[in-house]
N, CA, C and O atoms as a GROMACS GRO file, in nm:
protein
  380
    1MET      N    1  -6.925   1.406  -1.839
    1MET     CA    2  -7.034   1.436  -1.941
    1MET      C    3  -6.994   1.412  -2.047
    1MET      O    4  -6.897   1.475  -2.090
    2GLU      N    5  -7.063   1.300  -2.130
    2GLU     CA    6  -7.006   1.272  -2.280
    2GLU      C    7  -7.056   1.376  -2.378
    2GLU      O    8  -6.993   1.384  -2.484
    3PHE      N    9  -7.154   1.454  -2.360
    3PHE     CA   10  -7.157   1.567  -2.448
    3PHE      C   11  -7.073   1.689  -2.438
    3PHE      O   12  -7.084   1.781  -2.519
    4ALA      N   13  -7.007   1.691  -2.361
    4ALA     CA   14  -6.912   1.800  -2.305
    4ALA      C   15  -6.761   1.775  -2.339
    4ALA      O   16  -6.708   1.664  -2.327
    5VAL      N   17  -6.698   1.886  -2.382
    5VAL     CA   18  -6.543   1.852  -2.375
    5VAL      C   19  -6.489   1.862  -2.238
    5VAL      O   20  -6.381   1.808  -2.212
    6GLY      N   21  -6.554   1.924  -2.150
    6GLY     CA   22  -6.510   1.968  -2.013
    6GLY      C   23  -6.593   2.074  -1.940
    6GLY      O   24  -6.700   2.121  -1.981
    7ASN      N   25  -6.550   2.097  -1.862
    7ASN     CA   26  -6.619   2.252  -1.782
    7ASN      C   27  -6.499   2.353  -1.759
    7ASN      O   28  -6.380   2.323  -1.754
    8ILE      N   29  -6.546   2.461  -1.749
    8ILE     CA   30  -6.452   2.559  -1.699
    8ILE      C   31  -6.532   2.612  -1.565
    8ILE      O   32  -6.655   2.617  -1.566
    9GLY      N   33  -6.465   2.645  -1.462
    9GLY     CA   34  -6.565   2.685  -1.350
    9GLY      C   35  -6.684   2.613  -1.306
    9GLY      O   36  -6.757   2.664  -1.221
   10GLY      N   37  -6.710   2.499  -1.358
   10GLY     CA   38  -6.822   2.431  -1.346
   10GLY      C   39  -6.945   2.444  -1.468
   10GLY      O   40  -7.057   2.393  -1.466
   11VAL      N   41  -6.889   2.521  -1.562
   11VAL     CA   42  -6.971   2.539  -1.674
   11VAL      C   43  -6.952   2.439  -1.772
   11VAL      O   44  -6.839   2.450  -1.822
   12TRP      N   45  -7.026   2.335  -1.825
   12TRP     CA   46  -6.995   2.243  -1.920
   12TRP      C   47  -6.994   2.311  -2.065
   12TRP      O   48  -7.091   2.377  -2.102
   13ILE      N   49  -6.901   2.296  -2.131
   13ILE     CA   50  -6.884   2.347  -2.281
   13ILE      C   51  -6.908   2.211  -2.369
   13ILE      O   52  -6.848   2.103  -2.362
   14GLU      N   53  -7.024   2.254  -2.461
   14GLU     CA   54  -7.075   2.105  -2.522
   14GLU      C   55  -6.951   2.107  -2.638
   14GLU      O   56  -6.878   2.201  -2.666
   15ARG      N   57  -6.954   1.989  -2.686
   15ARG     CA   58  -6.865   1.924  -2.802
   15ARG      C   59  -6.957   2.001  -2.931
   15ARG      O   60  -7.078   2.025  -2.929
   16ASN      N   61  -6.866   2.029  -3.034
   16ASN     CA   62  -6.903   2.085  -3.138
   16ASN      C   63  -6.997   1.977  -3.211
   16ASN      O   64  -7.107   2.010  -3.253
   17GLU      N   65  -6.950   1.850  -3.223
   17GLU     CA   66  -7.032   1.759  -3.316
   17GLU      C   67  -7.148   1.703  -3.241
   17GLU      O   68  -7.178   1.590  -3.281
   18ILE      N   69  -7.224   1.750  -3.143
   18ILE     CA   70  -7.342   1.704  -3.104
   18ILE      C   71  -7.444   1.724  -3.168
   18ILE      O   72  -7.437   1.806  -3.260
   19SER      N   73  -7.544   1.670  -3.145
   19SER     CA   74  -7.708   1.700  -3.205
   19SER      C   75  -7.755   1.828  -3.111
   19SER      O   76  -7.706   1.881  -3.011
   20ALA      N   77  -7.842   1.847  -3.171
   20ALA     CA   78  -7.933   1.969  -3.102
   20ALA      C   79  -8.007   1.910  -2.971
   20ALA      O   80  -8.018   1.975  -2.868
   21GLU      N   81  -8.050   1.797  -2.985
   21GLU     CA   82  -8.091   1.761  -2.871
   21GLU      C   83  -7.993   1.754  -2.750
   21GLU      O   84  -8.025   1.810  -2.644
   22ASP      N   85  -7.864   1.680  -2.763
   22ASP     CA   86  -7.758   1.674  -2.687
   22ASP      C   87  -7.709   1.815  -2.651
   22ASP      O   88  -7.666   1.824  -2.536
   23LYS      N   89  -7.707   1.913  -2.717
   23LYS     CA   90  -7.691   2.026  -2.696
   23LYS      C   91  -7.763   2.085  -2.556
   23LYS      O   92  -7.711   2.140  -2.458
   24GLU      N   93  -7.935   2.045  -2.590
   24GLU     CA   94  -8.006   2.098  -2.512
   24GLU      C   95  -7.981   2.030  -2.366
   24GLU      O   96  -8.005   2.086  -2.259
   25ARG      N   97  -7.922   1.885  -2.383
   25ARG     CA   98  -7.919   1.823  -2.257
   25ARG      C   99  -7.788   1.901  -2.166
   25ARG      O  100  -7.792   1.900  -2.043
   26VAL      N  101  -7.694   1.955  -2.227
   26VAL     CA  102  -7.573   2.006  -2.172
   26VAL      C  103  -7.662   2.133  -2.128
   26VAL      O  104  -7.672   2.134  -2.006
   27ALA      N  105  -7.710   2.207  -2.171
   27ALA     CA  106  -7.771   2.327  -2.153
   27ALA      C  107  -7.852   2.311  -1.987
   27ALA      O  108  -7.831   2.382  -1.890
   28LYS      N  109  -7.943   2.198  -1.997
   28LYS     CA  110  -8.008   2.178  -1.884
   28LYS      C  111  -7.922   2.139  -1.755
   28LYS      O  112  -7.962   2.155  -1.640
   29VAL      N  113  -7.810   2.091  -1.788
   29VAL     CA  114  -7.729   2.060  -1.694
   29VAL      C  115  -7.670   2.191  -1.614
   29VAL      O  116  -7.675   2.217  -1.494
   30ASN      N  117  -7.621   2.253  -1.707
   30ASN     CA  118  -7.562   2.387  -1.688
   30ASN      C  119  -7.670   2.497  -1.602
   30ASN      O  120  -7.640   2.583  -1.519
   31GLY      N  121  -7.808   2.459  -1.654
   31GLY     CA  122  -7.914   2.552  -1.595
   31GLY      C  123  -7.920   2.513  -1.439
   31GLY      O  124  -7.953   2.602  -1.361
   32ARG      N  125  -7.894   2.398  -1.394
   32ARG     CA  126  -7.912   2.346  -1.258
   32ARG      C  127  -7.786   2.389  -1.164
   32ARG      O  128  -7.783   2.388  -1.041
   33TRP      N  129  -7.673   2.430  -1.261
   33TRP     CA  130  -7.534   2.508  -1.184
   33TRP      C  131  -7.576   2.620  -1.103
   33TRP      O  132  -7.645   2.711  -1.150
   34LEU      N  133  -7.542   2.617  -0.997
   34LEU     CA  134  -7.569   2.731  -0.934
   34LEU      C  135  -7.458   2.847  -0.910
   34LEU      O  136  -7.469   2.944  -0.835
   35GLY      N  137  -7.364   2.818  -0.983
   35GLY     CA  138  -7.236   2.910  -0.976
   35GLY      C  139  -7.241   3.009  -1.112
   35GLY      O  140  -7.343   3.035  -1.175
   36ALA      N  141  -7.125   3.051  -1.136
   36ALA     CA  142  -7.114   3.137  -1.278
   36ALA      C  143  -7.172   3.074  -1.388
   36ALA      O  144  -7.146   2.954  -1.402
   37GLN      N  145  -7.254   3.135  -1.480
   37GLN     CA  146  -7.278   3.071  -1.597
   37GLN      C  147  -7.202   3.098  -1.695
   37GLN      O  148  -7.107   3.175  -1.679
   38TYR      N  149  -7.226   3.046  -1.802
   38TYR     CA  150  -7.148   3.066  -1.950
   38TYR      C  151  -7.167   3.198  -1.982
   38TYR      O  152  -7.072   3.253  -2.039
   39SER      N  153  -7.274   3.268  -1.958
   39SER     CA  154  -7.306   3.415  -1.996
   39SER      C  155  -7.208   3.512  -1.909
   39SER      O  156  -7.157   3.616  -1.950
   40HIS      N  157  -7.194   3.458  -1.785
   40HIS     CA  158  -7.111   3.528  -1.682
   40HIS      C  159  -6.942   3.542  -1.745
   40HIS      O  160  -6.877   3.646  -1.752
   41PHE      N  161  -6.902   3.416  -1.783
   41PHE     CA  162  -6.768   3.427  -1.819
   41PHE      C  163  -6.761   3.486  -1.959
   41PHE      O  164  -6.655   3.535  -1.997
   42ARG      N  165  -6.874   3.484  -2.042
   42ARG     CA  166  -6.871   3.544  -2.172
   42ARG      C  167  -6.838   3.706  -2.163
   42ARG      O  168  -6.754   3.768  -2.228
   43THR      N  169  -6.932   3.755  -2.061
   43THR     CA  170  -6.937   3.902  -2.027
   43THR      C  171  -6.806   3.948  -1.958
   43THR      O  172  -6.748   4.048  -2.000
   44CYS      N  173  -6.764   3.888  -1.868
   44CYS     CA  174  -6.612   3.903  -1.824
   44CYS      C  175  -6.505   3.921  -1.895
   44CYS      O  176  -6.422   4.011  -1.880
   45SER      N  177  -6.505   3.828  -1.980
   45SER     CA  178  -6.402   3.803  -2.077
   45SER      C  179  -6.414   3.933  -2.204
   45SER      O  180  -6.315   3.990  -2.250
   46LEU      N  181  -6.548   3.960  -2.241
   46LEU     CA  182  -6.565   4.073  -2.355
   46LEU      C  183  -6.530   4.209  -2.267
   46LEU      O  184  -6.454   4.298  -2.308
   47ASN      N  185  -6.595   4.209  -2.143
   47ASN     CA  186  -6.549   4.353  -2.074
   47ASN      C  187  -6.402   4.352  -2.053
   47ASN      O  188  -6.355   4.466  -2.044
   48ALA      N  189  -6.306   4.245  -2.042
   48ALA     CA  190  -6.190   4.300  -2.041
   48ALA      C  191  -6.124   4.301  -2.161
   48ALA      O  192  -6.007   4.339  -2.153
   49ASP      N  193  -6.161   4.271  -2.269
   49ASP     CA  194  -6.124   4.307  -2.385
   49ASP      C  195  -6.148   4.444  -2.425
   49ASP      O  196  -6.068   4.508  -2.494
   50LEU      N  197  -6.264   4.490  -2.379
   50LEU     CA  198  -6.325   4.634  -2.432
   50LEU      C  199  -6.243   4.731  -2.331
   50LEU      O  200  -6.187   4.831  -2.375
   51LEU      N  201  -6.240   4.699  -2.201
   51LEU     CA  202  -6.197   4.800  -2.117
   51LEU      C  203  -6.062   4.794  -2.083
   51LEU      O  204  -6.013   4.893  -2.030
   52GLN      N  205  -5.974   4.670  -2.109
   52GLN     CA  206  -5.845   4.648  -2.099
   52GLN      C  207  -5.800   4.688  -1.943
   52GLN      O  208  -5.681   4.666  -1.917
   53SER      N  209  -5.872   4.736  -1.850
   53SER     CA  210  -5.833   4.777  -1.707
   53SER      C  211  -5.895   4.643  -1.622
   53SER      O  212  -5.887   4.650  -1.500
   54ARG      N  213  -5.941   4.554  -1.666
   54ARG     CA  214  -5.965   4.435  -1.596
   54ARG      C  215  -5.906   4.313  -1.658
   54ARG      O  216  -5.890   4.304  -1.780
   55PRO      N  217  -5.867   4.200  -1.557
   55PRO     CA  218  -5.806   4.088  -1.602
   55PRO      C  219  -5.894   3.985  -1.673
   55PRO      O  220  -5.836   3.894  -1.731
   56GLY      N  221  -6.028   3.988  -1.676
   56GLY     CA  222  -6.126   3.916  -1.731
   56GLY      C  223  -6.121   3.781  -1.678
   56GLY      O  224  -6.111   3.771  -1.556
   57ALA      N  225  -6.128   3.656  -1.762
   57ALA     CA  226  -6.145   3.542  -1.690
   57ALA      C  227  -6.012   3.494  -1.676
   57ALA      O  228  -5.938   3.513  -1.772
   58VAL      N  229  -5.963   3.432  -1.572
   58VAL     CA  230  -5.848   3.402  -1.554
   58VAL      C  231  -5.837   3.254  -1.520
   58VAL      O  232  -5.892   3.232  -1.412
   59VAL      N  233  -5.784   3.146  -1.575
   59VAL     CA  234  -5.793   3.006  -1.590
   59VAL      C  235  -5.645   2.941  -1.562
   59VAL      O  236  -5.548   2.961  -1.635
   60VAL      N  237  -5.645   2.866  -1.454
   60VAL     CA  238  -5.517   2.796  -1.408
   60VAL      C  239  -5.557   2.667  -1.447
   60VAL      O  240  -5.667   2.624  -1.413
   61ALA      N  241  -5.477   2.600  -1.516
   61ALA     CA  242  -5.485   2.462  -1.542
   61ALA      C  243  -5.331   2.390  -1.531
   61ALA      O  244  -5.225   2.450  -1.548
   62VAL      N  245  -5.342   2.270  -1.503
   62VAL     CA  246  -5.223   2.179  -1.486
   62VAL      C  247  -5.194   2.054  -1.574
   62VAL      O  248  -5.095   2.031  -1.643
   63GLU      N  249  -5.290   1.990  -1.556
   63GLU     CA  250  -5.313   1.856  -1.597
   63GLU      C  251  -5.290   1.856  -1.757
   63GLU      O  252  -5.364   1.933  -1.818
   64PRO      N  253  -5.215   1.793  -1.820
   64PRO     CA  254  -5.234   1.785  -1.987
   64PRO      C  255  -5.350   1.748  -2.031
   64PRO      O  256  -5.387   1.813  -2.129
   65ASP      N  257  -5.416   1.674  -1.998
   65ASP     CA  258  -5.542   1.619  -2.046
   65ASP      C  259  -5.650   1.721  -2.046
   65ASP      O  260  -5.760   1.690  -2.093
   66LYS      N  261  -5.629   1.836  -1.999
   66LYS     CA  262  -5.700   1.966  -2.014
   66LYS      C  263  -5.705   2.026  -2.134
   66LYS      O  264  -5.796   2.106  -2.156
   67ALA      N  265  -5.612   1.999  -2.225
   67ALA     CA  266  -5.574   2.063  -2.350
   67ALA      C  267  -5.732   2.063  -2.425
   67ALA      O  268  -5.770   2.168  -2.476
   68ASP      N  269  -5.802   1.967  -2.429
   68ASP     CA  270  -5.918   1.967  -2.519
   68ASP      C  271  -6.023   2.106  -2.458
   68ASP      O  272  -6.074   2.189  -2.534
   69ILE      N  273  -6.036   2.105  -2.330
   69ILE     CA  274  -6.126   2.182  -2.272
   69ILE      C  275  -6.075   2.316  -2.298
   69ILE      O  276  -6.157   2.405  -2.317
   70ILE      N  277  -5.928   2.348  -2.302
   70ILE     CA  278  -5.866   2.473  -2.292
   70ILE      C  279  -5.884   2.525  -2.422
   70ILE      O  280  -5.914   2.644  -2.437
   71LEU      N  281  -5.869   2.443  -2.523
   71LEU     CA  282  -5.864   2.496  -2.666
   71LEU      C  283  -6.008   2.519  -2.721
   71LEU      O  284  -6.028   2.596  -2.815
   72GLU      N  285  -6.100   2.456  -2.665
   72GLU     CA  286  -6.264   2.479  -2.675
   72GLU      C  287  -6.304   2.588  -2.644
   72GLU      O  288  -6.386   2.642  -2.717
   73ALA      N  289  -6.251   2.662  -2.509
   73ALA     CA  290  -6.286   2.745  -2.419
   73ALA      C  291  -6.191   2.887  -2.444
   73ALA      O  292  -6.182   2.977  -2.361
   74LEU      N  293  -6.139   2.886  -2.544
   74LEU     CA  294  -6.015   2.986  -2.541
   74LEU      C  295  -6.098   3.125  -2.568
   74LEU      O  296  -6.056   3.232  -2.523
   75HIS      N  297  -6.203   3.116  -2.634
   75HIS     CA  298  -6.282   3.246  -2.661
   75HIS      C  299  -6.321   3.303  -2.522
   75HIS      O  300  -6.338   3.424  -2.512
   76LEU      N  301  -6.337   3.214  -2.404
   76LEU     CA  302  -6.397   3.254  -2.268
   76LEU      C  303  -6.246   3.317  -2.202
   76LEU      O  304  -6.265   3.408  -2.122
   77ILE      N  305  -6.144   3.291  -2.217
   77ILE     CA  306  -6.020   3.283  -2.128
   77ILE      C  307  -5.925   3.433  -2.190
   77ILE      O  308  -5.884   3.448  -2.306
   78ASN      N  309  -5.911   3.515  -2.095
   78ASN     CA  310  -5.843   3.610  -2.110
   78ASN      C  311  -5.691   3.598  -2.048
   78ASN      O  312  -5.595   3.652  -2.105
   79VAL      N  313  -5.680   3.533  -1.945
   79VAL     CA  314  -5.547   3.494  -1.889
   79VAL      C  315  -5.527   3.363  -1.866
   79VAL      O  316  -5.611   3.312  -1.793
   80LEU      N  317  -5.418   3.274  -1.917
   80LEU     CA  318  -5.426   3.147  -1.904
   80LEU      C  319  -5.286   3.109  -1.822
   80LEU      O  320  -5.177   3.148  -1.862
   81ILE      N  321  -5.302   3.030  -1.702
   81ILE     CA  322  -5.191   3.017  -1.650
   81ILE      C  323  -5.186   2.839  -1.657
   81ILE      O  324  -5.281   2.770  -1.621
   82VAL      N  325  -5.056   2.781  -1.711
   82VAL     CA  326  -5.045   2.644  -1.735
   82VAL      C  327  -4.929   2.606  -1.685
   82VAL      O  328  -4.839   2.686  -1.664
   83SER      N  329  -4.918   2.450  -1.654
   83SER     CA  330  -4.788   2.380  -1.628
   83SER      C  331  -4.718   2.384  -1.756
   83SER      O  332  -4.768   2.412  -1.866
   84ARG      N  333  -4.596   2.353  -1.729
   84ARG     CA  334  -4.510   2.319  -1.868
   84ARG      C  335  -4.567   2.214  -1.940
   84ARG      O  336  -4.576   2.220  -2.063
   85GLN      N  337  -4.609   2.108  -1.871
   85GLN     CA  338  -4.650   1.974  -1.955
   85GLN      C  339  -4.772   2.020  -2.056
   85GLN      O  340  -4.777   1.998  -2.177
   86LEU      N  341  -4.884   2.100  -1.961
   86LEU     CA  342  -4.996   2.148  -2.066
   86LEU      C  343  -4.945   2.253  -2.179
   86LEU      O  344  -4.999   2.267  -2.289
   87ALA      N  345  -4.846   2.314  -2.138
   87ALA     CA  346  -4.801   2.414  -2.248
   87ALA      C  347  -4.750   2.356  -2.366
   87ALA      O  348  -4.779   2.398  -2.477
   88GLU      N  349  -4.677   2.262  -2.347
   88GLU     CA  350  -4.629   2.175  -2.453
   88GLU      C  351  -4.728   2.113  -2.514
   88GLU      O  352  -4.734   2.131  -2.635
   89LYS      N  353  -4.805   2.048  -2.467
   89LYS     CA  354  -4.955   1.991  -2.543
   89LYS      C  355  -5.010   2.077  -2.621
   89LYS      O  356  -5.024   2.049  -2.740
   90LEU      N  357  -5.054   2.204  -2.567
   90LEU     CA  358  -5.118   2.310  -2.641
   90LEU      C  359  -5.044   2.343  -2.752
   90LEU      O  360  -5.088   2.328  -2.866
   91ALA      N  361  -4.927   2.390  -2.727
   91ALA     CA  362  -4.832   2.406  -2.831
   91ALA      C  363  -4.835   2.323  -2.928
   91ALA      O  364  -4.837   2.369  -3.042
   92SER      N  365  -4.836   2.183  -2.910
   92SER     CA  366  -4.818   2.091  -3.024
   92SER      C  367  -4.945   2.062  -3.105
   92SER      O  368  -4.952   2.011  -3.216
   93ARG      N  369  -5.056   2.112  -3.014
   93ARG     CA  370  -5.154   2.072  -3.090
   93ARG      C  371  -5.194   2.229  -3.156
   93ARG      O  372  -5.276   2.224  -3.248
   94LEU      N  373  -5.152   2.347  -3.124
   94LEU     CA  374  -5.168   2.466  -3.220
   94LEU      C  375  -5.068   2.481  -3.321
   94LEU      O  376  -5.092   2.551  -3.419
   95LEU      N  377  -4.965   2.427  -3.309
   95LEU     CA  378  -4.861   2.452  -3.417
   95LEU      C  379  -4.867   2.318  -3.498
   95LEU      O  380  -4.794   2.302  -3.596
   0.00000   0.00000   0.00000
């Protein structure tokens, strides 16, 4: 989807620089998704931060080209497990 950076668990994360109309398009696609929704990931992540007895949202990613979606969705991720190649790409982007 051209209006999204990628998806986490089937939930498309919109690009920052898109128009309100395009954001609505992403929302409509996500609305048709029958799995976990953005709000579920956000609640899971926040509960883990508050309660600290829950793992929260755990993401496993391998491909280095997943760096963009990982960086865009960091606010939803409590535990991130990545390949060395992806870790190097993330580190180079963050440092």
